N, C-alpha and C positions, 0 to 999 in steps of 0.2 A: 504493499501500499503507500502510495506516496505520499510525504508530508506537507505542508504548508509550504507556500513559496517564498522565496527568501529571496529580500532587494539583496542585489550583488554589491552595492555601494555600502551594502551595512558589513559584508563580509570582512572580517582580519585580513591582512596580506596572506597568501598561501604559506609565504618564508615562515611567519611566525609560528605555524602550528607545524611544518611541515620538518624542521630540524631532527627535533627530539623524536617524533613519527619514523621519519626513513632511517634515524638511526638504530629504531630499536627493531624495524623490519629487516635491515641490513644483517644484524647481528643476529636475530633468529632464522634466517632463511638461507646466510653464508654459514662456511666456516670461520672458526674463530681465528683462525692466522692464514696467511696467503704467503707464498713465498713469490719474492721477487725476482726480477731479472740474475740477483748477485747472490741469491739463494742464500737473503736475511729472514727470517720473519717478521710480519709485519700486521699491528691488528689491523682488523677492517676495519675497524670505528677510525681509525685516522686516516685511512682512505677514504672516506667519504667527507666531501668539501663541505662546510659553511652554504655554501649555493648548490644544492645537490642536479638545480636543471642543467649547469655548467660543466660539473663531474658528469652525468650520462649523456652528454649530447643534446637535449630534448629544447625543443622549440618554448624559451620562457614565456610569449605571448600565447602559444596552445596552451600551455601549463595553465595558463593562468584562465584560458576561458574556459578549459576544462573542470579546472575547481568550479566559478561562477556555476557550471552546472551541474556539477555532483555534490558539492558543498564539503568534498571530501579530499584533504590533501593528498592522503596516499593514494586513494583511485585515479586520480587527478594525476599524480604524476607516472602511477604504472601504466595508463593510458598514454600518456605523451609517450614513456619509451615504446611504448609496444607500437605507435606512428612514426616513429624513427627508424625501426626495425623493421617493417614493411616498405618504406621508404626506400629505404641502401637495399632490402631482398628486390624490388624492382627498377633499380635505378643503371639505365642504360637499355633496357629491353623495349619490347615493342609488342602492341597487343598481339601480334599475328606472329610472334614467336613458338608459341603455344603450335599454333596451325604447322609452322612450319613443320615442328617436330613431329609432328603427328604424322603429316604426310611421307616425314622417313619412315616413320615406323612402320606404316602402312605399308608403302611400297616393300619393305623386307617380307612381308607375309602375302606379297603381290596382289594386294588391293589395287583397282584402279581408279577408283575415284569417290568421292565423300557419299552421294546419293543418286540413283536411280528410280524412275516411275515403271507401273504396270498399268495399265486401264488409267493413262490420263497423260494428257497434253505437257508439253515442256511449264509446270508448274513453278515446284521447290526447285527443280532441274536450273529454270531458270532464273532464279535468285541466286544461284550458286557464285556467279563470278563476282557477283555484286559486295559478296559476305567471304572473299577470298578463298573460296570451295571450291572443287574439281566437280564439275557435273558428269554424268553419268548418261545411261540412258532414258529416251521417256519411249516406252512401248504401249501404242494406242491407235486406234483407228483412224487417229488425225495425222498420224506420224507414220512414215512412208519409211519401208524397208532397201535400203540401197542397193541391197543385191537382186533384186526384182524387182523395183518400182510401185511394190503392191503396198496396202496399207497393215498393218497390222492387226490383222482377225484373227481373234486366238479363237474362232469355230473353226480354223485351219486346223487339221492334227501336226503338217508341218510346220506351221506357224508355234506353234507348243512346243515343239521338240527345239526349233531354232532356238526361240528363246528361254528356255532353260537351259541350253548348252550357255549362250550367252550370259545369263545371271551367273552360269557357273567362272568362265573364261572371266569374263569382264566383271572383276566384283567391287561392289560398291560395300562401302562401311553399313549402310543403309537404304533398306529397298522398298518404299512407299508405294503400297498396292490400294486404288479403288475402284474394284469390281463395281457393274452395275447392280444398282438394288433395287432395281422398281419390282422385281419378282416377289421380294418380301418385305414391302416397305407397308405400312396402314394401309394407306390409298389404295391400294391395290386390292385389299378386302372388298373394297366397291364394287371394283369387278368382275369378282368371282362370279355370284349371282349370275352375271351377264353370258357369262361364257359354258360353253359343254364339258363334259367332263373330259373331253378330248383337248381341248383348247387350254384348259386350264394346268392340266398334265403339261403339253407344252410350254405353256411359260413357265412355270414352275421349273420343268428338267433344263431349259435354255439356263437360269439363274442358276441354277443350280452348278451346272458342269464348268461354268465360269468362276464362280464363286469356287471349287475344290480344283479349279488351276491354278489360281491365286496363294492358296494353302500349300498347294506341292512347293510353288516355289518362295513361299516364306519359310516352309520345314527346310530346302535347300539350305536359305540363308543362314538359320540356325544351326546345319546340323558345318557349317563352315565357321560354327562361332564369329558372325555376324548379325545384325541387329534388321527387324524389318517391321515396318508398322500397318498397320490394315485399316483403314479408315470403311466406316458404314454407322450409317444413323442408331443412334442409341434404341429406339423402338424397332428396329428392323427385326426381322424373325429369323432371319438369319444367323444369330448369334444360339439362336437351338441345333446350326444344322453340328450334324457327327464331323463332319470335316472340322470344323470351328471348335468344337467343345474338345476334340480331342488334342489343337494344337495348344487349347486355354489350359489343358490339366499338363502340359509338358514344365520342366522347370524353365525358371526364368521369363516367362511367358504372363503379363497379366492384362488385364482390362479396365481403361480409364476413360469417364466420359469428359469429355470436354464440348463448356458450352460457348458456341463460334459466334454468339451474339459479344462478348468478350472481347474476342479479335476484330471486330466491326464490321461482321458478317450483314446484309444488307438487305432486303427487299424493296423492289419499288413496283407502285398501282399507279392510279388513278388518282388518289387520294394523297398520294406523295411516300417519302421512304421514309424505311425506319428497320428498325434491328431485326432480325429472325426470333 
């Protein structure tokens, strides 16, 4: 529970309370003696100067600000020292250094890109370059197989076979799959009564075939110790399909519900635009 607000101007200078507090902490947490370069023993307290900020290299202004926020000189000094350590740790480094290291390590494992997509045009892969990541393949009806100039139609067994081979050979750290969900959506329930049994079975079989193929690709990713992301509406009946439930039961696989309105997903009609 937070106490009452404190007027910073009413606080004593941090040095007034800090000297005794810091000496006590140093004596409790450090050995009683240290060996200096000449091998002589020296009492720890004698190495702690009157101005702890100078002794530890912290920024006095930052320490003063932290003291005003915490009203605790020991905590303020500790946080100020932590800030100095973090700053030194990242000195001379860039945000992209981690990406470079990751690329080198992925190359050692024969992983060629960060992200690939199936059943999707270049969406995530299209953003890779702006994030300093390596885009992989995007296999979808809207994209063309350069070998024969035909779309990646996974109704074609040959295209499915070729996609499996490419996922295996042109490995990506993450495979994103968005197979069609119309056969499994709640809205489709409104149409079942208008269809004959044969038509209804045909629609379900069509969706199930592509869902099973997507799960086959995900399983391959998992066997390669790589990652996959499957996208389907939370309310879709596809989550109860055997191929999906089997995958969800395997080690390291979990299901997460993500509200797309949080990420700015919108719909627009004659009444205007609104979050989904």
